[in-house]
C-alpha positions in Angstrom: -107.4 67.0 72.7 -108.8 70.4 72.7 -106.8 73.2 72.6 -107.2 77.0 73.1 -107.1 79.8 75.6 -110.2 78.4 77.8 -109.4 77.1 81.3 -107.1 74.4 82.3 -109.8 71.4 82.6 -107.2 68.6 83.3 -105.2 68.8 87.0 -102.9 66.1 85.1 -101.8 68.4 82.3 -98.4 68.9 83.4 -98.1 65.0 84.0 -99.2 63.9 80.9 -96.5 66.5 79.2 -93.5 65.2 81.3 -94.8 61.4 80.8 -94.8 62.4 76.9 -91.6 63.9 77.7 -89.8 60.6 79.4 -90.5 59.0 76.1 -89.7 61.6 73.6 -86.4 63.1 75.2 -84.8 59.7 76.9 -86.7 56.4 76.3 -86.9 56.2 72.8 -83.3 57.1 72.6 -81.8 54.3 74.5 -78.8 52.4 73.5 -77.7 48.9 74.5 -75.8 45.9 72.8 -77.8 43.9 70.9 -77.9 41.1 67.9 -80.3 43.4 65.8 -84.1 42.3 64.5 -87.4 44.0 65.3 -89.7 44.4 68.0 -88.8 43.9 71.5 -85.2 42.7 70.3 -84.9 46.3 69.9 -83.7 47.6 73.1 -85.2 51.3 72.4 -88.7 49.8 72.9 -88.8 48.2 75.8 -87.6 51.7 77.2 -90.2 53.4 75.3 -92.9 51.0 76.1 -92.1 52.1 79.9 -92.6 55.8 78.9 -95.9 55.0 77.0 -97.0 52.8 79.6 -96.6 55.9 82.2 -98.6 58.2 79.4 -101.7 56.0 79.4 -101.3 55.6 83.1 -102.0 59.6 83.7 -104.8 59.0 80.9 -106.5 56.3 83.1 -105.2 58.7 86.6 -107.1 61.4 84.8 -110.6 59.6 83.8 -110.6 58.3 87.6 -109.9 61.9 89.0 -112.9 63.3 86.7 -115.1 60.3 87.2 -115.8 60.6 83.5 -114.3 59.7 79.8 -114.5 62.1 76.3 -115.4 59.7 72.9 -116.3 60.6 70.0 -117.1 59.2 66.7 -113.5 58.4 65.7 -113.4 56.1 68.5 -116.5 54.0 67.5 -114.3 53.9 63.9 -111.5 52.5 65.6 -113.4 49.9 67.9 -114.7 48.4 64.9 -111.4 48.6 62.9 -109.8 46.5 66.1 -112.8 44.2 66.3 -112.3 43.3 62.5 -108.4 42.8 62.9 -108.9 40.7 65.5 -111.9 38.0 63.9 -109.6 36.1 61.9 -108.3 34.7 65.6 -111.3 32.4 65.4 -110.1 30.6 62.5 -106.3 30.9 62.4 -103.9 27.4 63.3 -102.1 27.0 66.7 -99.2 27.5 67.0 -98.9 30.3 64.6 -102.3 32.0 65.6 -99.8 32.4 69.1 -96.6 34.6 67.6 -99.3 37.2 66.4 -100.5 38.0 70.0 -97.9 40.5 70.3 -98.9 42.4 67.4 -102.9 42.9 69.1 -100.7 44.0 72.4 -99.4 46.9 70.2 -102.3 47.8 68.8 -104.0 47.8 72.3 -101.5 49.8 73.5 -102.0 52.2 70.4 -105.8 52.8 70.8 -104.6 53.5 74.8 -102.6 56.5 73.7 -105.2 57.8 71.5 -108.0 57.1 73.9 -105.9 58.9 76.8 -105.0 61.2 74.7 -108.6 62.6 74.3 -109.0 63.2 77.7 -106.9 66.4 78.3 -107.7 69.8 77.5 -104.3 71.3 77.2 -104.2 75.1 77.2 -102.2 76.6 73.7 -98.9 76.9 75.8 -99.4 73.6 76.6 -100.1 72.2 73.6 -96.9 74.2 71.6 -94.9 72.2 74.4 -95.9 68.8 73.4 -95.2 69.7 69.7 -92.1 71.2 70.5 -91.1 68.0 72.6 -91.7 65.8 69.1 -89.3 68.6 67.4 -86.5 68.0 69.6 -87.0 64.2 69.8 -86.4 64.5 65.9 -83.4 67.1 66.6 -81.8 64.4 68.9 -82.6 61.8 66.0 -80.3 64.2 63.5 -77.3 65.0 65.9 -77.2 61.2 66.3 -77.8 60.5 62.1 -75.1 63.2 61.7 -72.4 61.6 64.7 -72.7 58.4 62.3 -71.8 60.2 58.9 -68.7 61.7 60.6 -67.5 58.6 62.6 -69.3 56.0 60.4 -66.2 53.8 61.0 -65.7 54.5 64.8 -69.6 53.8 65.4 -69.0 50.1 63.7 -72.8 49.3 64.1 -73.6 51.6 61.6 -73.7 49.9 58.2 -72.8 50.6 55.0 -72.2 54.2 56.3 -75.7 55.4 56.4 -77.0 57.1 59.5 -79.9 55.0 61.2 -80.2 57.0 64.5 -81.0 55.1 67.6 -83.7 53.1 65.5 -80.8 50.9 64.0 -82.6 51.3 60.5 -82.7 53.9 57.7 -86.3 54.4 56.9 -87.1 54.7 60.4 -85.0 57.5 61.4 -86.1 59.3 58.0 -89.7 59.0 58.6 -89.6 60.0 62.4 -87.5 62.9 61.1 -90.1 63.7 58.2 -92.9 64.0 60.5 -90.3 65.9 62.8 -90.2 68.4 60.1 -93.8 68.2 58.9 -94.5 69.5 62.9 -92.0 72.3 63.0 -93.2 73.8 59.5 -97.0 73.6 61.0 -95.1 75.1 64.2 -93.6 77.9 62.2 -96.9 79.2 61.4 -98.1 80.0 63.9 -98.3 82.6 66.3 -94.8 82.9 68.5 -95.9 81.2 72.0 -92.3 81.0 73.4 -89.0 80.9 72.6 -89.0 77.1 71.5 -91.5 77.9 68.5 -88.8 80.6 67.2 -86.0 78.7 67.3 -86.8 74.7 67.3 -88.8 74.9 63.7 -86.0 76.4 61.7 -83.3 74.1 63.0 -85.7 71.2 62.5 -86.1 71.8 59.1 -82.5 72.6 58.4 -80.7 69.7 59.8 -83.7 67.3 59.0 -83.3 68.1 55.6 -79.8 67.8 55.6 -79.9 64.6 57.5 -82.3 62.8 55.1 -80.0 63.5 52.1 -77.4 61.8 54.1 -79.9 58.8 54.7 -80.9 58.3 51.0 -84.2 56.7 52.4 -86.7 56.9 49.4 -89.7 56.2 51.7 -88.5 59.0 54.0 -88.0 61.6 51.2 -91.4 60.7 49.4 -93.2 61.1 52.8 -92.0 64.2 53.8 -91.9 65.9 50.6 -95.8 64.8 50.4 -96.7 65.9 53.9 -94.5 69.4 53.3 -96.1 70.6 50.3 -99.7 69.8 51.5 -98.8 71.7 54.6 -98.0 74.7 52.5 -101.1 74.4 51.0 -103.1 74.1 53.8 -101.8 76.7 55.5 -100.4 79.5 52.6 -97.3 80.2 50.8 -97.0 83.5 52.4 -96.9 81.8 55.8 -94.8 79.2 54.5 -92.4 80.6 52.3 -89.4 81.2 54.7 -90.0 77.8 56.1 -88.4 76.4 52.7 -85.5 78.7 52.9 -84.9 76.2 55.8 -85.3 73.6 53.9 -83.7 74.5 51.1 -80.6 75.6 53.2 -80.6 71.9 54.9 -80.7 70.0 51.5 -77.8 72.0 50.3 -75.8 71.3 53.2 -76.9 67.5 52.9 -75.2 67.3 49.3 -72.1 69.3 50.1 -71.3 66.8 53.0 -72.3 64.2 50.6 -70.2 65.0 47.5 -67.5 66.1 50.3 -67.2 62.4 52.0 -66.0 60.1 49.7 -67.3 56.3 50.4 -68.5 54.0 48.1 -70.1 52.0 50.7 -72.4 54.9 51.0 -74.2 54.0 48.1 -73.8 50.3 47.6 -77.5 49.2 49.3 -78.7 52.6 47.1 -78.0 50.6 43.5 -78.6 47.4 44.8 -81.7 45.7 43.5 -85.0 45.9 45.7 -86.9 42.9 46.6 -90.3 44.8 47.0 -91.7 44.1 43.6 -91.3 40.2 44.2 -92.9 40.5 47.7 -95.6 42.4 46.5 -96.7 40.3 43.4 -96.7 37.1 45.8 -98.3 38.5 48.5 -100.8 39.4 46.2 -101.1 35.9 44.6 -101.3 34.8 48.0 -104.6 36.7 48.7 -106.0 35.5 45.6 -106.0 32.1 46.5 -107.8 32.6 50.2 -109.2 36.0 49.8 -112.1 35.3 52.6 -110.2 33.4 55.3 -106.6 34.2 54.6 -103.9 31.5 55.1 -104.0 32.3 59.1 -102.3 34.6 61.5 -98.6 34.3 61.9 -98.2 31.9 58.8 -97.0 34.8 56.2 -93.3 33.9 56.7 -94.2 29.9 56.3 -96.9 30.5 53.3 -94.5 33.3 51.8 -91.4 31.2 51.5 -92.9 28.0 50.4 -94.7 30.0 47.5 -91.1 31.8 46.7 -89.3 29.0 46.7 -92.2 27.1 44.4 -91.8 30.3 42.2 -88.2 29.7 41.9 -88.3 26.2 41.2 -90.0 27.0 37.9 -88.0 29.5 37.0 -89.7 32.7 37.6 -87.1 36.0 37.0 -88.5 37.9 40.1 -85.6 39.0 42.3 -85.0 37.0 45.2 -83.9 37.1 48.9 -83.6 33.9 50.8 -83.4 35.4 54.3 -86.5 34.7 56.6 -89.1 37.3 55.1 -91.8 37.5 58.1 -93.8 40.3 56.3 -94.6 41.9 52.6 -93.5 45.3 53.7 -96.9 46.3 53.0 -99.6 46.7 56.1 -102.3 45.9 53.6 -100.9 42.9 52.3 -99.5 41.7 54.9 -103.7 41.3 57.0 -104.6 40.4 53.6 -102.3 37.4 52.9 -102.6 35.9 56.7 -106.5 37.0 57.8 -108.4 37.8 54.1 -110.2 40.5 52.6 -112.0 42.1 56.2 -109.1 43.0 57.6 -108.3 45.0 54.7 -111.2 46.5 54.1 -111.6 47.4 57.4 -108.4 49.6 57.3 -109.1 50.8 54.4 -112.6 52.5 55.7 -110.9 53.3 59.1 -108.0 55.4 56.9 -111.3 56.6 54.6 -113.6 58.0 57.5 -110.6 59.2 59.4 -109.4 61.1 56.6 -113.2 62.5 55.5 -113.7 63.8 59.1 -110.4 65.3 59.3 -110.7 67.0 56.0 -114.8 67.8 55.8 -115.8 68.2 59.0 -112.3 69.4 60.4 -110.3 73.1 60.4 -107.3 73.8 59.1 -105.4 72.0 62.4 -107.1 68.7 61.5 -106.0 68.9 58.2 -102.4 69.9 59.5 -101.8 67.2 61.7 -103.5 64.4 59.4 -100.9 65.4 56.6 -97.7 65.3 59.7 -98.9 61.7 59.8 -98.3 60.9 56.5 -94.1 59.7 56.5 -95.4 57.3 58.9 -98.2 56.2 57.0 -96.8 55.8 53.6 -94.0 53.7 55.6 -96.9 51.0 56.5 -97.2 50.9 52.9 -93.3 50.2 52.2 -92.3 48.8 55.2 -93.3 47.9 58.6 -92.5 50.7 60.9 -95.1 50.1 63.6 -93.2 46.9 64.3 -89.8 48.3 64.7 -90.3 51.1 66.6 -92.8 52.3 69.0 -92.0 55.7 68.8 -93.5 55.7 65.8 -96.7 54.2 66.9 -96.9 56.7 69.8 -96.5 59.5 67.4 -98.8 58.0 65.0 -101.2 57.6 67.6 -101.0 61.6 68.8 -101.7 62.6 65.5 -104.5 60.4 64.8 -106.2 61.3 67.8 -105.4 65.4 67.3 -107.4 64.1 63.8 -110.6 64.1 65.0 -112.7 67.4 64.4 -115.3 66.3 67.2 -117.9 66.4 69.2 -116.9 65.1 71.9 -119.5 62.8 73.8 -118.9 62.8 77.6 -119.4 59.7 79.2 -119.7 59.2 83.1 -118.2 55.7 85.0 -118.5 54.6 88.5 -115.4 52.2 88.0 -113.1 54.8 89.5 -111.6 52.8 92.2 -110.8 50.3 89.1 -109.0 52.7 86.9 -106.7 54.2 90.1 -105.6 50.6 91.3 -105.1 50.1 87.2 -102.9 52.8 86.3 -99.8 52.2 88.8 -100.5 48.9 88.1 -100.2 49.4 84.5 -96.5 50.6 84.8 -95.2 48.2 87.4 -96.3 45.1 85.1 -95.0 46.7 81.6 -91.8 47.9 83.2 -91.2 44.9 85.2 -91.7 43.2 81.6 -89.4 45.7 80.1 -86.5 45.7 82.4 -86.4 41.9 82.5 -86.6 41.9 78.6 -83.5 44.4 78.4 -81.4 42.1 80.8 -82.2 39.0 78.5 -80.9 41.3 75.4 -77.7 41.8 77.3 -77.0 38.4 77.9 -78.6 36.8 74.6 -75.7 39.2 73.6 -72.9 37.8 75.8 -74.5 33.8 75.2 -72.5 33.3 71.9 -69.1 33.9 74.3 -70.6 32.4 77.6 -72.8 29.8 77.3 -73.8 29.9 81.1 -75.9 33.4 80.3 -79.0 31.3 79.6 -79.8 30.5 83.0 -79.4 34.3 84.6 -82.1 34.7 81.9 -85.2 36.4 84.0 -88.3 36.6 81.4 -87.6 34.6 78.3 -91.4 35.6 76.4 -89.9 38.6 74.2 -86.6 37.0 73.3 -88.1 33.0 72.7 -86.6 33.1 69.0 -83.1 34.1 69.8 -82.9 31.7 72.9 -84.4 28.5 70.9 -81.8 29.5 67.9 -78.9 29.6 70.4 -80.2 27.0 73.0 -80.9 24.6 71.0 -77.1 24.4 69.4 -75.9 24.3 73.0 -78.4 21.5 73.9 -77.6 20.0 71.6 -74.0 19.0 72.2 -75.1 17.6 75.7 -74.7 14.3 76.7 -78.2 14.0 78.3 -81.1 12.9 76.2 -83.3 15.0 77.5 -81.0 18.0 76.7 -80.8 17.0 73.1 -84.5 16.2 72.6 -85.5 19.5 73.7 -82.7 21.1 71.3 -84.6 19.2 68.5 -88.3 20.7 69.9 -87.1 24.3 70.0 -85.0 23.8 66.5 -88.4 22.1 64.6 -90.3 24.8 66.3 -88.0 27.7 64.7 -88.1 25.9 61.3 -91.8 25.3 61.1 -93.0 29.0 62.7 -89.9 31.2 61.0 -88.6 29.2 58.4 -85.2 30.9 57.3 -82.2 30.0 56.4 -80.8 30.3 59.7 -83.8 28.5 61.3 -83.3 25.3 58.6 -79.4 25.7 59.5 -79.4 25.1 62.9 -82.1 22.1 62.8 -80.1 19.8 60.3 -77.0 20.4 62.4 -79.1 19.5 65.9 -80.3 16.3 64.1 -77.1 15.7 63.1 -75.5 15.9 66.2 -78.2 13.6 68.0 -77.2 10.9 65.2 -80.4 11.3 62.8 -78.1 11.6 59.7 -81.1 10.7 57.5 -83.4 13.3 58.9 -80.3 15.9 58.9 -80.0 15.0 55.2 -83.7 15.6 54.1 -83.8 18.9 56.0 -80.8 19.7 53.9 -82.6 19.1 50.9 -85.8 20.9 51.3 -83.4 23.9 52.6 -82.0 23.5 49.1 -85.4 24.2 47.7 -86.8 27.0 50.0 -83.4 28.5 49.8 -81.6 27.8 46.2 -78.0 28.7 46.1 -77.4 29.5 49.5 -73.9 28.9 50.6 -74.8 27.5 54.0 -76.0 24.2 52.5 -73.6 23.9 50.1 -72.7 20.9 52.0 -74.9 18.7 54.3 -73.4 19.3 57.2 -72.6 23.1 58.3 -71.7 24.8 61.4 -74.4 27.0 62.4 -73.1 30.3 62.3 -74.1 32.8 64.9 -75.5 35.7 62.7 -78.9 37.7 63.0 -81.9 36.7 60.3 -83.2 40.2 60.5 -85.1 41.9 57.6 -85.6 44.7 59.4 -82.2 46.8 57.2 -83.7 46.2 54.2 -84.5 49.0 52.7 
């Protein structure tokens, strides 16, 4: 995106800003009852994908109207990286490989946002408005977090009293607020363009700093601190000195609120030992054993849980977590375990080239936007934000696009009619899928008390895991042999693809219900090996509990 005083070259600029407004002011803050988890199991992601599809559609429509598109060296870098990430699909096994397809769709969506953003030449006022929308989105999340802090008992879905925003996870809301604060600091140093550039940045910096203290997210605080200090070095102390007064005021407010409210639950999860050391060590061990091909896409959870059990059986002193772990909380290790060193090297080269171009060939703007992306980028090395939050993915995409110093190359195209058709079609397809996914989330929330809810589900694709878990239990109680057989197949599939306490508990009970006592006992015995000491397997047959086996709340 180019900015400046030149005339508006894009006839759809206003529509593009409206589309971003839909995401940042509405879609990403959507909430409805749910059982937790990641990705499409979180309602705000479905609504956010609808908004993102509109953003991409406006970009495609812009290309169709102009009959050409803008490209840069960054596009070639990103294209080569996507190809390298996709190559492990060639040697990965089924059915695990299929579990990674949604990951590639998300990566494609991120690239389309980057590509679409490059097609617009916004005026300085329009660019100011876009960044103001991001700041307002951050302010909305700070308001939600403050409400959760003061009314934690009334907001029963706020676990251990730590604010989680509408993202339902502490580090997610912390890093989004962190990037919003970085953008606010950058905006505060510009010449005043509007009232929003005068009043929104100070408010964001003060309230954001306050809420970061209340959230107690180490990842969020570290990423935000590095970004703000880096921006101060780039922009100059004279321009940023006043902004640090706002930040200091916010920190003092956060400390005062923390001291004034006595709730032991607020610190319980902070003092608990972390498991990242175990995750990182075992993941690195797995990479060294298969450095070139990896263990296969979609196989992380299966191979990790097996290897962790091996270490436990040998009496290792690692700290262990017996829930199903589907990500090592580090993006490089994740791709290394599943795909080998090729995707890891590709990601490192991409990061190095984007950084080099932003700092060596860019200006203050490219360096500043690079720094604004740091809270989210750091988060990818300590957790899995891009699999948990579409708003994080979209914000990172726009900041990466802004890091590109150019020059742009104009490429003319003739398939404008195809793009005119593709733009609205994309919105209709994505909206239809995501709306029916929200319906499935609603019904699955009711399913434990209303089994008939299953037959009302229109779109089971996005919630296959949860459906398999619940439906296998329902069908295992049927008198129909075919239904019991289907229940067993579902339960076996879940235990194989995503081994966890819940999936093995369900499989053992389904086998027991089908009269396969010996097989049930064998499953329980192996589950005790995978999850030693877990209360669920203290007896051979324990009725499965209805609880969420999610790792997304771990800090």
